[in-house]
BALOBA-1460 file (C-alpha; in Angstrom, 3 decimals):
// residues 365
<rec num="1" residu="m" x="-20.636" y="23.261" z="10.656"/>
<rec num="2" residu="t" x="-17.184" y="21.950" z="9.222"/>
<rec num="3" residu="h" x="-17.587" y="17.910" z="8.607"/>
<rec num="4" residu="a" x="-15.088" y="15.957" z="10.690"/>
<rec num="5" residu="l" x="-13.633" y="14.337" z="7.452"/>
<rec num="6" residu="f" x="-12.312" y="17.735" z="6.646"/>
<rec num="7" residu="l" x="-10.562" y="18.783" z="9.864"/>
<rec num="8" residu="p" x="-7.417" y="17.830" z="11.275"/>
<rec num="9" residu="v" x="-6.123" y="14.276" z="13.183"/>
<rec num="10" residu="r" x="-3.458" y="12.880" z="14.473"/>
<rec num="11" residu="l" x="-2.503" y="9.524" z="13.798"/>
<rec num="12" residu="g" x="0.486" y="8.525" z="16.021"/>
<rec num="13" residu="d" x="3.104" y="11.117" z="15.251"/>
<rec num="14" residu="l" x="1.546" y="12.477" z="11.830"/>
<rec num="15" residu="a" x="-0.782" y="15.708" z="12.215"/>
<rec num="16" residu="l" x="-3.059" y="15.648" z="9.293"/>
<rec num="17" residu="k" x="-4.862" y="18.685" z="7.927"/>
<rec num="18" residu="n" x="-8.030" y="16.388" z="6.867"/>
<rec num="19" residu="r" x="-8.964" y="12.957" z="7.263"/>
<rec num="20" residu="i" x="-8.428" y="12.534" z="3.146"/>
<rec num="21" residu="l" x="-5.799" y="9.858" z="2.524"/>
<rec num="22" residu="m" x="-4.447" y="9.344" z="-0.907"/>
<rec num="23" residu="s" x="-4.243" y="5.725" z="-1.426"/>
<rec num="24" residu="p" x="-1.119" y="4.019" z="-2.603"/>
<rec num="25" residu="m" x="-1.373" y="3.388" z="-6.574"/>
<rec num="26" residu="t" x="1.060" y="1.921" z="-8.439"/>
<rec num="27" residu="r" x="1.619" y="4.266" z="-11.925"/>
<rec num="28" residu="a" x="4.487" y="2.393" z="-13.595"/>
<rec num="29" residu="r" x="5.800" y="5.836" z="-14.489"/>
<rec num="30" residu="v" x="9.081" y="5.555" z="-13.118"/>
<rec num="31" residu="a" x="11.266" y="3.908" z="-15.863"/>
<rec num="32" residu="t" x="14.765" y="3.795" z="-14.248"/>
<rec num="33" residu="r" x="13.352" y="3.513" z="-10.706"/>
<rec num="34" residu="i" x="14.266" y="6.524" z="-9.550"/>
<rec num="35" residu="p" x="11.493" y="9.213" z="-8.889"/>
<rec num="36" residu="t" x="11.511" y="11.962" z="-11.832"/>
<rec num="37" residu="d" x="10.900" y="15.541" z="-12.455"/>
<rec num="38" residu="s" x="7.133" y="14.242" z="-13.303"/>
<rec num="39" residu="t" x="6.918" y="12.112" z="-10.290"/>
<rec num="40" residu="v" x="7.659" y="15.231" z="-8.062"/>
<rec num="41" residu="t" x="5.267" y="17.277" z="-10.070"/>
<rec num="42" residu="y" x="2.038" y="14.182" z="-9.173"/>
<rec num="43" residu="y" x="2.352" y="14.268" z="-5.776"/>
<rec num="44" residu="t" x="2.750" y="18.033" z="-5.156"/>
<rec num="45" residu="q" x="-0.612" y="18.128" z="-7.288"/>
<rec num="46" residu="r" x="-2.367" y="16.296" z="-4.622"/>
<rec num="47" residu="a" x="-0.384" y="17.769" z="-1.511"/>
<rec num="48" residu="g" x="-4.049" y="18.973" z="-0.531"/>
<rec num="49" residu="a" x="-4.767" y="15.627" z="0.990"/>
<rec num="50" residu="g" x="-4.278" y="15.162" z="4.590"/>
<rec num="51" residu="l" x="-1.844" y="12.167" z="3.959"/>
<rec num="52" residu="i" x="0.174" y="11.139" z="0.661"/>
<rec num="53" residu="l" x="0.557" y="7.211" z="0.735"/>
<rec num="54" residu="t" x="3.033" y="6.611" z="-2.212"/>
<rec num="55" residu="e" x="2.679" y="4.107" z="-4.924"/>
<rec num="56" residu="a" x="4.528" y="0.946" z="-3.560"/>
<rec num="57" residu="t" x="8.145" y="1.245" z="-3.348"/>
<rec num="58" residu="t" x="10.394" y="-1.613" z="-3.336"/>
<rec num="59" residu="v" x="13.127" y="-2.185" z="-0.382"/>
<rec num="60" residu="s" x="15.350" y="-4.500" z="-2.444"/>
<rec num="61" residu="q" x="15.868" y="-4.995" z="-6.231"/>
<rec num="62" residu="q" x="14.653" y="-8.718" z="-4.986"/>
<rec num="63" residu="g" x="11.565" y="-7.096" z="-4.358"/>
<rec num="64" residu="d" x="11.111" y="-5.597" z="-7.800"/>
<rec num="65" residu="g" x="8.425" y="-7.068" z="-9.636"/>
<rec num="66" residu="s" x="7.098" y="-4.995" z="-12.292"/>
<rec num="67" residu="l" x="8.270" y="-2.339" z="-15.001"/>
<rec num="68" residu="a" x="8.700" y="1.439" z="-13.812"/>
<rec num="69" residu="t" x="8.035" y="1.017" z="-10.367"/>
<rec num="70" residu="p" x="10.611" y="2.990" z="-7.613"/>
<rec num="71" residu="g" x="12.595" y="1.679" z="-5.249"/>
<rec num="72" residu="i" x="14.202" y="3.086" z="-1.827"/>
<rec num="73" residu="y" x="17.079" y="0.925" z="-1.958"/>
<rec num="74" residu="t" x="19.867" y="2.938" z="-3.871"/>
<rec num="75" residu="a" x="21.269" y="6.377" z="-3.028"/>
<rec num="76" residu="k" x="20.182" y="7.740" z="-6.438"/>
<rec num="77" residu="q" x="16.818" y="6.793" z="-5.456"/>
<rec num="78" residu="i" x="16.397" y="8.329" z="-1.612"/>
<rec num="79" residu="s" x="17.593" y="11.578" z="-3.499"/>
<rec num="80" residu="g" x="15.137" y="11.352" z="-5.961"/>
<rec num="81" residu="w" x="12.304" y="10.740" z="-3.494"/>
<rec num="82" residu="k" x="13.886" y="13.405" z="-1.303"/>
<rec num="83" residu="r" x="12.801" y="15.765" z="-4.386"/>
<rec num="84" residu="v" x="9.504" y="14.617" z="-4.030"/>
<rec num="85" residu="t" x="8.955" y="14.890" z="-0.219"/>
<rec num="86" residu="d" x="10.769" y="18.492" z="-0.190"/>
<rec num="87" residu="s" x="8.180" y="19.907" z="-3.027"/>
<rec num="88" residu="v" x="5.292" y="18.119" z="-1.194"/>
<rec num="89" residu="r" x="6.306" y="19.680" z="2.050"/>
<rec num="90" residu="e" x="6.714" y="23.152" z="0.467"/>
<rec num="91" residu="a" x="3.003" y="22.601" z="-0.696"/>
<rec num="92" residu="g" x="1.943" y="21.562" z="2.748"/>
<rec num="93" residu="g" x="1.846" y="18.470" z="2.252"/>
<rec num="94" residu="t" x="2.351" y="15.121" z="4.347"/>
<rec num="95" residu="i" x="3.430" y="12.024" z="2.851"/>
<rec num="96" residu="l" x="4.932" y="8.307" z="3.498"/>
<rec num="97" residu="c" x="6.331" y="5.770" z="1.538"/>
<rec num="98" residu="q" x="4.985" y="2.285" z="1.206"/>
<rec num="99" residu="l" x="7.460" y="-0.331" z="1.301"/>
<rec num="100" residu="w" x="6.944" y="-3.134" z="-0.725"/>
<rec num="101" residu="h" x="8.308" y="-6.983" z="-1.556"/>
<rec num="102" residu="a" x="6.359" y="-8.057" z="-4.774"/>
<rec num="103" residu="g" x="7.564" y="-11.748" z="-3.470"/>
<rec num="104" residu="r" x="6.302" y="-14.376" z="-6.294"/>
<rec num="105" residu="v" x="4.642" y="-11.658" z="-8.496"/>
<rec num="106" residu="s" x="7.532" y="-10.902" z="-10.401"/>
<rec num="107" residu="h" x="9.781" y="-12.232" z="-13.147"/>
<rec num="108" residu="s" x="13.410" y="-13.410" z="-13.519"/>
<rec num="109" residu="c" x="14.391" y="-10.645" z="-15.353"/>
<rec num="110" residu="f" x="14.055" y="-8.173" z="-12.734"/>
<rec num="111" residu="q" x="16.145" y="-10.544" z="-10.565"/>
<rec num="112" residu="e" x="19.531" y="-10.309" z="-10.129"/>
<rec num="113" residu="n" x="20.996" y="-12.760" z="-12.181"/>
<rec num="114" residu="n" x="17.840" y="-13.997" z="-13.709"/>
<rec num="115" residu="a" x="17.431" y="-15.799" z="-10.601"/>
<rec num="116" residu="a" x="13.860" y="-16.924" z="-9.716"/>
<rec num="117" residu="p" x="11.544" y="-14.622" z="-7.311"/>
<rec num="118" residu="v" x="11.336" y="-15.776" z="-3.706"/>
<rec num="119" residu="s" x="7.808" y="-16.719" z="-1.732"/>
<rec num="120" residu="a" x="6.618" y="-18.145" z="0.948"/>
<rec num="121" residu="s" x="6.452" y="-21.401" z="-0.746"/>
<rec num="122" residu="h" x="6.745" y="-23.138" z="-4.113"/>
<rec num="123" residu="v" x="3.419" y="-22.097" z="-5.307"/>
<rec num="124" residu="h" x="3.222" y="-20.796" z="-8.581"/>
<rec num="125" residu="g" x="-0.008" y="-19.775" z="-9.696"/>
<rec num="126" residu="e" x="-1.897" y="-17.774" z="-12.486"/>
<rec num="127" residu="v" x="-0.058" y="-14.673" z="-11.646"/>
<rec num="128" residu="r" x="0.894" y="-12.343" z="-14.554"/>
<rec num="129" residu="t" x="3.220" y="-9.015" z="-14.369"/>
<rec num="130" residu="f" x="4.420" y="-6.309" z="-16.644"/>
<rec num="131" residu="t" x="8.117" y="-7.073" z="-18.152"/>
<rec num="132" residu="p" x="9.683" y="-5.675" z="-21.003"/>
<rec num="133" residu="d" x="8.179" y="-8.038" z="-23.268"/>
<rec num="134" residu="g" x="4.987" y="-7.336" z="-22.664"/>
<rec num="135" residu="f" x="1.990" y="-8.866" z="-19.505"/>
<rec num="136" residu="e" x="4.190" y="-12.373" z="-18.790"/>
<rec num="137" residu="r" x="3.100" y="-14.770" z="-16.694"/>
<rec num="138" residu="t" x="5.383" y="-14.504" z="-13.727"/>
<rec num="139" residu="s" x="8.589" y="-17.081" z="-13.369"/>
<rec num="140" residu="k" x="8.020" y="-19.902" z="-11.322"/>
<rec num="141" residu="p" x="9.328" y="-18.648" z="-7.193"/>
<rec num="142" residu="r" x="11.534" y="-20.561" z="-4.998"/>
<rec num="143" residu="a" x="10.452" y="-20.504" z="-0.950"/>
<rec num="144" residu="l" x="12.815" y="-18.377" z="0.973"/>
<rec num="145" residu="t" x="14.876" y="-20.865" z="3.483"/>
<rec num="146" residu="s" x="14.383" y="-19.952" z="6.961"/>
<rec num="147" residu="e" x="18.339" y="-18.757" z="7.081"/>
<rec num="148" residu="e" x="17.344" y="-16.082" z="4.047"/>
<rec num="149" residu="i" x="14.001" y="-14.508" z="6.128"/>
<rec num="150" residu="p" x="15.999" y="-12.170" z="8.760"/>
<rec num="151" residu="a" x="17.768" y="-10.168" z="5.529"/>
<rec num="152" residu="i" x="14.278" y="-9.508" z="3.984"/>
<rec num="153" residu="v" x="13.116" y="-8.159" z="7.616"/>
<rec num="154" residu="e" x="16.283" y="-6.238" z="7.220"/>
<rec num="155" residu="q" x="15.356" y="-4.782" z="3.832"/>
<rec num="156" residu="f" x="12.219" y="-3.674" z="5.238"/>
<rec num="157" residu="a" x="14.001" y="-1.749" z="8.402"/>
<rec num="158" residu="q" x="16.787" y="-0.160" z="5.952"/>
<rec num="159" residu="g" x="13.913" y="0.962" z="3.649"/>
<rec num="160" residu="a" x="12.269" y="2.609" z="6.561"/>
<rec num="161" residu="r" x="15.599" y="4.047" z="7.615"/>
<rec num="162" residu="s" x="16.144" y="5.253" z="3.903"/>
<rec num="163" residu="a" x="12.538" y="6.624" z="3.952"/>
<rec num="164" residu="i" x="13.255" y="9.071" z="6.584"/>
<rec num="165" residu="e" x="16.386" y="10.237" z="5.262"/>
<rec num="166" residu="a" x="14.955" y="10.955" z="1.923"/>
<rec num="167" residu="g" x="12.255" y="13.449" z="3.612"/>
<rec num="168" residu="f" x="9.042" y="10.949" z="4.213"/>
<rec num="169" residu="d" x="7.064" y="11.683" z="7.436"/>
<rec num="170" residu="g" x="7.136" y="8.018" z="8.123"/>
<rec num="171" residu="v" x="6.366" y="4.508" z="6.250"/>
<rec num="172" residu="e" x="3.692" y="1.877" z="5.430"/>
<rec num="173" residu="v" x="4.258" y="-1.252" z="5.408"/>
<rec num="174" residu="h" x="2.831" y="-2.918" z="2.441"/>
<rec num="175" residu="s" x="1.405" y="-6.400" z="3.585"/>
<rec num="176" residu="a" x="-1.868" y="-6.636" z="1.194"/>
<rec num="177" residu="s" x="-3.119" y="-7.357" z="-2.678"/>
<rec num="178" residu="g" x="-0.926" y="-10.346" z="-2.908"/>
<rec num="179" residu="y" x="2.584" y="-9.557" z="-2.385"/>
<rec num="180" residu="l" x="5.194" y="-10.967" z="-0.582"/>
<rec num="181" residu="l" x="3.798" y="-10.646" z="2.795"/>
<rec num="182" residu="d" x="0.321" y="-11.708" z="1.874"/>
<rec num="183" residu="q" x="2.103" y="-14.543" z="0.524"/>
<rec num="184" residu="f" x="3.393" y="-15.527" z="3.635"/>
<rec num="185" residu="l" x="-0.110" y="-14.949" z="5.537"/>
<rec num="186" residu="r" x="-2.261" y="-17.206" z="3.711"/>
<rec num="187" residu="d" x="-2.235" y="-20.670" z="3.716"/>
<rec num="188" residu="g" x="-3.209" y="-20.762" z="-0.425"/>
<rec num="189" residu="t" x="0.614" y="-19.398" z="-0.848"/>
<rec num="190" residu="n" x="2.026" y="-20.561" z="2.352"/>
<rec num="191" residu="r" x="3.000" y="-24.549" z="2.598"/>
<rec num="192" residu="r" x="5.667" y="-24.132" z="4.980"/>
<rec num="193" residu="t" x="6.495" y="-26.462" z="7.872"/>
<rec num="194" residu="d" x="9.044" y="-24.285" z="10.016"/>
<rec num="195" residu="a" x="8.029" y="-21.680" z="12.261"/>
<rec num="196" residu="y" x="7.004" y="-19.170" z="9.663"/>
<rec num="197" residu="g" x="4.118" y="-21.545" z="8.057"/>
<rec num="198" residu="g" x="1.299" y="-24.002" z="9.409"/>
<rec num="199" residu="s" x="-0.396" y="-22.452" z="12.234"/>
<rec num="200" residu="i" x="-2.045" y="-18.923" z="11.935"/>
<rec num="201" residu="e" x="0.610" y="-17.435" z="14.492"/>
<rec num="202" residu="n" x="3.314" y="-18.951" z="12.690"/>
<rec num="203" residu="r" x="1.894" y="-17.465" z="9.388"/>
<rec num="204" residu="c" x="1.549" y="-14.116" z="10.672"/>
<rec num="205" residu="r" x="5.299" y="-13.991" z="12.416"/>
<rec num="206" residu="f" x="7.224" y="-12.671" z="9.250"/>
<rec num="207" residu="t" x="4.550" y="-10.041" z="9.100"/>
<rec num="208" residu="l" x="5.012" y="-8.869" z="12.595"/>
<rec num="209" residu="d" x="8.646" y="-9.213" z="12.794"/>
<rec num="210" residu="i" x="8.999" y="-6.774" z="9.636"/>
<rec num="211" residu="v" x="6.530" y="-4.541" z="11.755"/>
<rec num="212" residu="d" x="8.774" y="-4.746" z="14.551"/>
<rec num="213" residu="a" x="11.580" y="-3.994" z="12.990"/>
<rec num="214" residu="v" x="10.360" y="-0.926" z="11.277"/>
<rec num="215" residu="a" x="9.159" y="0.658" z="14.186"/>
<rec num="216" residu="a" x="12.043" y="0.078" z="15.810"/>
<rec num="217" residu="a" x="13.863" y="1.635" z="13.113"/>
<rec num="218" residu="v" x="11.975" y="4.534" z="12.660"/>
<rec num="219" residu="g" x="9.246" y="4.744" z="15.962"/>
<rec num="220" residu="e" x="5.783" y="3.448" z="16.165"/>
<rec num="221" residu="g" x="4.161" y="6.566" z="15.506"/>
<rec num="222" residu="r" x="5.652" y="7.048" z="11.991"/>
<rec num="223" residu="t" x="4.616" y="3.216" z="11.070"/>
<rec num="224" residu="a" x="1.562" y="2.133" z="9.624"/>
<rec num="225" residu="i" x="0.578" y="-1.239" z="8.109"/>
<rec num="226" residu="r" x="-1.620" y="-1.938" z="4.822"/>
<rec num="227" residu="i" x="-3.470" y="-5.564" z="4.804"/>
<rec num="228" residu="s" x="-6.503" y="-6.711" z="2.528"/>
<rec num="229" residu="p" x="-8.197" y="-9.423" z="4.466"/>
<rec num="230" residu="m" x="-11.373" y="-10.229" z="2.398"/>
<rec num="231" residu="v" x="-9.717" y="-9.642" z="-1.329"/>
<rec num="232" residu="i" x="-7.864" y="-12.092" z="-3.073"/>
<rec num="233" residu="t" x="-5.280" y="-10.607" z="-5.291"/>
<rec num="234" residu="w" x="-2.712" y="-12.407" z="-7.534"/>
<rec num="235" residu="d" x="-4.410" y="-15.566" z="-6.623"/>
<rec num="236" residu="c" x="-3.349" y="-15.350" z="-3.109"/>
<rec num="237" residu="a" x="-6.208" y="-16.961" z="-1.039"/>
<rec num="238" residu="d" x="-6.809" y="-18.445" z="2.418"/>
<rec num="239" residu="s" x="-9.024" y="-20.720" z="3.787"/>
<rec num="240" residu="n" x="-10.265" y="-18.644" z="6.610"/>
<rec num="241" residu="p" x="-9.267" y="-15.053" z="6.091"/>
<rec num="242" residu="v" x="-11.728" y="-13.827" z="8.755"/>
<rec num="243" residu="a" x="-9.864" y="-16.154" z="11.824"/>
<rec num="244" residu="l" x="-6.644" y="-15.227" z="9.858"/>
<rec num="245" residu="f" x="-7.260" y="-11.344" z="10.098"/>
<rec num="246" residu="r" x="-8.835" y="-11.532" z="13.120"/>
<rec num="247" residu="y" x="-5.626" y="-12.714" z="14.750"/>
<rec num="248" residu="l" x="-3.246" y="-10.574" z="13.010"/>
<rec num="249" residu="v" x="-5.158" y="-7.271" z="13.720"/>
<rec num="250" residu="r" x="-5.428" y="-8.287" z="17.611"/>
<rec num="251" residu="e" x="-1.632" y="-8.544" z="17.406"/>
<rec num="252" residu="l" x="-1.092" y="-5.366" z="15.801"/>
<rec num="253" residu="d" x="-3.246" y="-3.656" z="18.006"/>
<rec num="254" residu="k" x="-0.702" y="-4.419" z="20.977"/>
<rec num="255" residu="r" x="1.671" y="-2.355" z="18.973"/>
<rec num="256" residu="n" x="1.340" y="1.728" z="19.207"/>
<rec num="257" residu="l" x="1.327" y="2.253" z="15.261"/>
<rec num="258" residu="a" x="0.221" y="5.339" z="13.721"/>
<rec num="259" residu="f" x="-3.074" y="3.432" z="12.124"/>
<rec num="260" residu="l" x="-3.911" y="0.356" z="10.199"/>
<rec num="261" residu="d" x="-4.707" y="0.507" z="6.638"/>
<rec num="262" residu="v" x="-7.584" y="-1.677" z="5.679"/>
<rec num="263" residu="m" x="-8.740" y="-2.521" z="1.710"/>
<rec num="264" residu="e" x="-12.248" y="-3.405" z="2.601"/>
<rec num="265" residu="r" x="-12.960" y="-3.957" z="-0.795"/>
<rec num="266" residu="n" x="-11.987" y="-3.653" z="-4.776"/>
<rec num="267" residu="d" x="-14.402" y="-2.214" z="-6.806"/>
<rec num="268" residu="m" x="-12.831" y="-3.512" z="-9.549"/>
<rec num="269" residu="q" x="-13.836" y="-6.762" z="-8.744"/>
<rec num="270" residu="t" x="-17.424" y="-7.361" z="-9.165"/>
<rec num="271" residu="p" x="-18.394" y="-10.235" z="-6.650"/>
<rec num="272" residu="n" x="-22.067" y="-11.462" z="-6.368"/>
<rec num="273" residu="s" x="-24.354" y="-10.347" z="-3.768"/>
<rec num="274" residu="s" x="-23.804" y="-13.266" z="-1.395"/>
<rec num="275" residu="d" x="-20.046" y="-12.659" z="-1.543"/>
<rec num="276" residu="v" x="-20.563" y="-8.956" z="-0.926"/>
<rec num="277" residu="q" x="-22.585" y="-9.602" z="2.105"/>
<rec num="278" residu="q" x="-19.785" y="-12.215" z="3.279"/>
<rec num="279" residu="l" x="-17.092" y="-9.641" z="2.662"/>
<rec num="280" residu="e" x="-19.001" y="-7.206" z="4.877"/>
<rec num="281" residu="d" x="-19.765" y="-9.317" z="7.907"/>
<rec num="282" residu="g" x="-15.969" y="-10.576" z="7.487"/>
<rec num="283" residu="v" x="-14.920" y="-7.025" z="7.430"/>
<rec num="284" residu="r" x="-16.887" y="-5.878" z="10.311"/>
<rec num="285" residu="e" x="-15.811" y="-8.848" z="12.318"/>
<rec num="286" residu="i" x="-11.826" y="-8.046" z="11.682"/>
<rec num="287" residu="r" x="-12.629" y="-4.505" z="12.324"/>
<rec num="288" residu="s" x="-13.947" y="-5.168" z="15.879"/>
<rec num="289" residu="a" x="-10.659" y="-6.654" z="16.942"/>
<rec num="290" residu="f" x="-8.663" y="-3.401" z="16.684"/>
<rec num="291" residu="t" x="-8.970" y="-0.434" z="19.182"/>
<rec num="292" residu="g" x="-6.487" y="1.844" z="17.300"/>
<rec num="293" residu="n" x="-6.491" y="4.270" z="14.456"/>
<rec num="294" residu="y" x="-8.138" y="2.594" z="11.469"/>
<rec num="295" residu="v" x="-8.090" y="3.649" z="8.181"/>
<rec num="296" residu="a" x="-10.612" y="2.570" z="5.425"/>
<rec num="297" residu="n" x="-10.208" y="2.008" z="1.705"/>
<rec num="298" residu="g" x="-12.348" y="0.573" z="-0.885"/>
<rec num="299" residu="g" x="-15.334" y="2.563" z="-3.056"/>
<rec num="300" residu="f" x="-15.845" y="5.456" z="-0.556"/>
<rec num="301" residu="a" x="-17.751" y="8.866" z="-2.143"/>
<rec num="302" residu="v" x="-17.548" y="11.517" z="-0.265"/>
<rec num="303" residu="d" x="-21.087" y="10.669" z="1.381"/>
<rec num="304" residu="t" x="-20.157" y="7.107" z="2.576"/>
<rec num="305" residu="a" x="-16.721" y="8.641" z="3.983"/>
<rec num="306" residu="k" x="-18.591" y="10.750" z="5.992"/>
<rec num="307" residu="i" x="-20.588" y="8.235" z="7.558"/>
<rec num="308" residu="a" x="-17.911" y="6.041" z="8.090"/>
<rec num="309" residu="i" x="-16.281" y="8.932" z="10.137"/>
<rec num="310" residu="e" x="-19.451" y="9.889" z="12.096"/>
<rec num="311" residu="t" x="-19.761" y="6.054" z="13.237"/>
<rec num="312" residu="d" x="-16.344" y="5.734" z="14.094"/>
<rec num="313" residu="h" x="-15.714" y="3.340" z="11.700"/>
<rec num="314" residu="a" x="-12.901" y="4.836" z="10.615"/>
<rec num="315" residu="v" x="-10.380" y="7.771" z="11.552"/>
<rec num="316" residu="g" x="-9.716" y="8.376" z="7.925"/>
<rec num="317" residu="i" x="-10.692" y="7.434" z="4.444"/>
<rec num="318" residu="c" x="-8.545" y="6.469" z="1.668"/>
<rec num="319" residu="f" x="-9.361" y="7.492" z="-1.695"/>
<rec num="320" residu="g" x="-7.458" y="5.875" z="-5.060"/>
<rec num="321" residu="r" x="-9.024" y="6.017" z="-8.486"/>
<rec num="322" residu="d" x="-10.752" y="9.267" z="-7.946"/>
<rec num="323" residu="y" x="-6.842" y="11.329" z="-7.073"/>
<rec num="324" residu="i" x="-5.711" y="9.847" z="-10.284"/>
<rec num="325" residu="s" x="-8.186" y="12.227" z="-12.217"/>
<rec num="326" residu="t" x="-8.579" y="14.696" z="-9.695"/>
<rec num="327" residu="p" x="-5.611" y="15.980" z="-8.021"/>
<rec num="328" residu="d" x="-6.830" y="18.734" z="-5.654"/>
<rec num="329" residu="l" x="-9.895" y="15.917" z="-4.354"/>
<rec num="330" residu="a" x="-9.827" y="16.978" z="-0.869"/>
<rec num="331" residu="e" x="-10.200" y="20.422" z="-1.685"/>
<rec num="332" residu="r" x="-13.098" y="19.557" z="-4.128"/>
<rec num="333" residu="m" x="-15.017" y="17.703" z="-1.491"/>
<rec num="334" residu="a" x="-14.706" y="20.165" z="1.162"/>
<rec num="335" residu="a" x="-15.944" y="22.900" z="-1.464"/>
<rec num="336" residu="g" x="-18.931" y="20.540" z="-2.627"/>
<rec num="337" residu="a" x="-17.419" y="21.187" z="-6.390"/>
<rec num="338" residu="e" x="-18.166" y="18.690" z="-8.611"/>
<rec num="339" residu="l" x="-14.692" y="16.058" z="-9.306"/>
<rec num="340" residu="n" x="-12.956" y="15.609" z="-12.711"/>
<rec num="341" residu="p" x="-14.617" y="13.111" z="-15.101"/>
<rec num="342" residu="p" x="-12.759" y="9.129" z="-14.162"/>
<rec num="343" residu="a" x="-9.703" y="8.389" z="-15.556"/>
<rec num="344" residu="d" x="-9.229" y="5.985" z="-18.856"/>
<rec num="345" residu="p" x="-8.628" y="2.908" z="-17.269"/>
<rec num="346" residu="l" x="-5.982" y="2.303" z="-20.042"/>
<rec num="347" residu="q" x="-4.158" y="5.077" z="-18.673"/>
<rec num="348" residu="y" x="-3.659" y="4.108" z="-14.825"/>
<rec num="349" residu="y" x="-0.340" y="2.598" z="-15.858"/>
<rec num="350" residu="g" x="1.977" y="4.272" z="-18.338"/>
<rec num="351" residu="d" x="5.863" y="3.834" z="-19.643"/>
<rec num="352" residu="g" x="7.130" y="6.875" z="-18.064"/>
<rec num="353" residu="g" x="4.669" y="9.443" z="-20.383"/>
<rec num="354" residu="d" x="2.685" y="12.295" z="-18.737"/>
<rec num="355" residu="a" x="-0.584" y="11.692" z="-20.826"/>
<rec num="356" residu="g" x="-3.353" y="10.796" z="-18.297"/>
<rec num="357" residu="y" x="-0.866" y="11.370" z="-14.969"/>
<rec num="358" residu="l" x="-0.217" y="14.905" z="-14.678"/>
<rec num="359" residu="d" x="-2.554" y="16.478" z="-17.197"/>
<rec num="360" residu="y" x="-5.938" y="16.649" z="-15.094"/>
<rec num="361" residu="p" x="-6.805" y="20.083" z="-14.182"/>
<rec num="362" residu="s" x="-7.904" y="21.641" z="-10.669"/>
<rec num="363" residu="m" x="-10.545" y="23.702" z="-10.145"/>
<rec num="364" residu="n" x="-9.056" y="26.693" z="-10.124"/>
<rec num="365" residu="d" x="-7.050" y="26.103" z="-13.736"/>
């Protein structure tokens, strides 16, 4: 009998041919921020996934935070992504655009007129990013004013509309991994005293405003969101993440979103055993607050993915690094075939070249 991991599922308005999702992964191969022929090939090679989530894609120049990452805020970017979505759809795939604003994880060299990056507060942190001069410390951020926040919300809404224009099946709001929305959520980076700071309810307001604006623009059933509640990235921490994200998840549960995508752990970080137990307990408590479509991410293999589906922990599983080196991951898992050897971490990110990007064989090669 075919395992449910390999059977179709419907998440909101999205019809998936299996429950294997390709996780959003920055690959830094888009030197001009406009998708290229290589971008088309890369995503089309992976169209066997039940759902592809694109690499983080910025909603404005202000949101740019690193070299060679794509955007969805110019006509040329929209046209470039249209070539990607057309090719993925022709190959039988389904694809969402992950909408992103880097916030303080940026450098003034990426900002208009070399301005300071923006964040929830003036909290710099020991954060670095890739610039033309190397892996540099980010520029000191400035706090967004209350009057500026509606414009950021509209950037996400417009990004969602542009994604649909580009042929995407929907969008995912990036509220994880220490970027702008995460910076508003966590009290380590949010020191505001207005309606967007202080209490948990206030700190969640920005994310919920964006989710509501995006859902109004393209429909709840084509809107997803990613969070990373128990993972600290880019020096972005909270004093009580379980209480924070339990509240956020309960509020998201009131919306009829396509799914909630949760990065449960980051296996590139190596916590000790007590930290692992705390992480697992926190994820379990946060998970219990959500009754909608829950997608899990973080170090899954085919066996653990099957268990997560069987136990109703998740309706789908995201795979990241395995999709770098094995473009036909879903097909190989369904066939019980071996995966390609893991990719060289030095080739995770690139300067526009195809080595370590397009040169992994499928099982039919």
